[in-house]
C-alpha positions in Angstrom: -208.6 -28.3 71.6 -208.1 -29.2 75.3 -204.6 -29.8 76.5 -203.4 -32.4 79.0 -200.0 -31.6 80.3 -197.4 -33.4 82.4 -195.0 -31.1 84.2 -191.8 -32.5 85.6 -189.8 -30.3 88.0 -186.3 -30.7 89.5 -185.3 -28.5 92.4 -182.0 -26.6 92.6 -179.8 -28.2 95.3 -181.2 -27.4 98.7 -184.3 -25.8 97.4 -186.8 -28.6 97.6 -189.1 -26.7 99.9 -188.8 -23.5 98.0 -189.9 -25.3 94.8 -192.9 -26.7 96.6 -193.9 -23.2 97.9 -193.4 -21.7 94.5 -195.6 -24.4 92.9 -198.2 -23.9 95.6 -198.5 -20.3 94.6 -198.4 -20.6 90.8 -200.7 -23.6 90.6 -203.3 -21.6 92.5 -203.5 -19.4 89.4 -204.4 -22.3 87.1 -208.2 -22.2 87.7 -208.2 -18.5 87.0 -207.4 -19.5 83.4 -209.9 -22.2 83.1 -207.5 -25.0 83.9 -207.4 -27.7 86.6 -204.6 -29.4 88.5 -205.5 -33.0 88.2 -202.6 -34.5 90.1 -199.5 -33.3 91.9 -197.1 -35.8 93.3 -193.7 -35.6 95.0 -190.9 -38.1 94.7 -189.8 -40.0 97.8 -186.8 -41.5 96.1 -183.3 -40.2 96.0 -181.8 -39.9 92.6 -181.8 -38.0 89.4 -185.5 -38.0 88.7 -187.9 -35.0 89.1 -188.9 -33.9 92.6 -192.4 -33.1 91.5 -194.7 -34.3 88.8 -198.0 -32.6 87.9 -200.9 -33.3 85.5 -202.7 -30.2 84.4 -205.7 -29.8 82.1 -206.1 -26.5 80.2 -208.9 -25.7 77.8 -206.6 -24.8 74.9 -203.2 -23.4 73.9 -204.4 -19.8 74.4 -205.4 -20.3 78.0 -202.1 -22.1 78.7 -200.2 -19.1 77.2 -202.4 -16.7 79.3 -201.4 -18.7 82.4 -197.7 -18.6 81.4 -197.9 -14.8 81.0 -200.0 -14.2 84.1 -198.5 -11.1 85.8 -198.7 -12.8 89.2 -196.8 -15.7 87.9 -194.2 -13.6 86.1 -193.7 -11.6 89.3 -192.2 -14.8 90.8 -189.6 -15.3 88.0 -186.7 -14.7 90.5 -188.1 -17.3 92.9 -188.5 -19.8 90.1 -184.9 -19.2 88.9 -183.6 -19.9 92.4 -185.8 -22.9 93.3 -186.2 -24.7 90.0 -183.2 -26.3 88.3 -185.1 -27.9 85.4 -188.6 -28.1 84.1 -190.0 -30.4 81.4 -193.5 -29.8 80.0 -195.0 -32.7 78.0 -198.4 -32.8 76.2 -199.9 -36.1 77.2 -203.0 -38.2 76.9 -204.5 -40.2 79.7 -204.7 -43.9 78.8 -206.3 -45.3 82.0 
């Protein structure tokens, strides 16, 4: 069954650009696993909300897991740990 995901990302303090560079790199791997980045937006507001929100389509759970375990992605674990303070992954459904 196809998955539609909403990813919410908060940057560690002072690491907003590092988060964006990290996401540039790892999101480039999504098509390799049959997925598609549908939308990627960045907050312009100050506050407690996420810095970046993404909508990603993946063919199924196994392709999502393959992406999550991709060696190129895992090689960046230290970058992720430094740049990203918090991540929320939601399974969603487009209404409009």
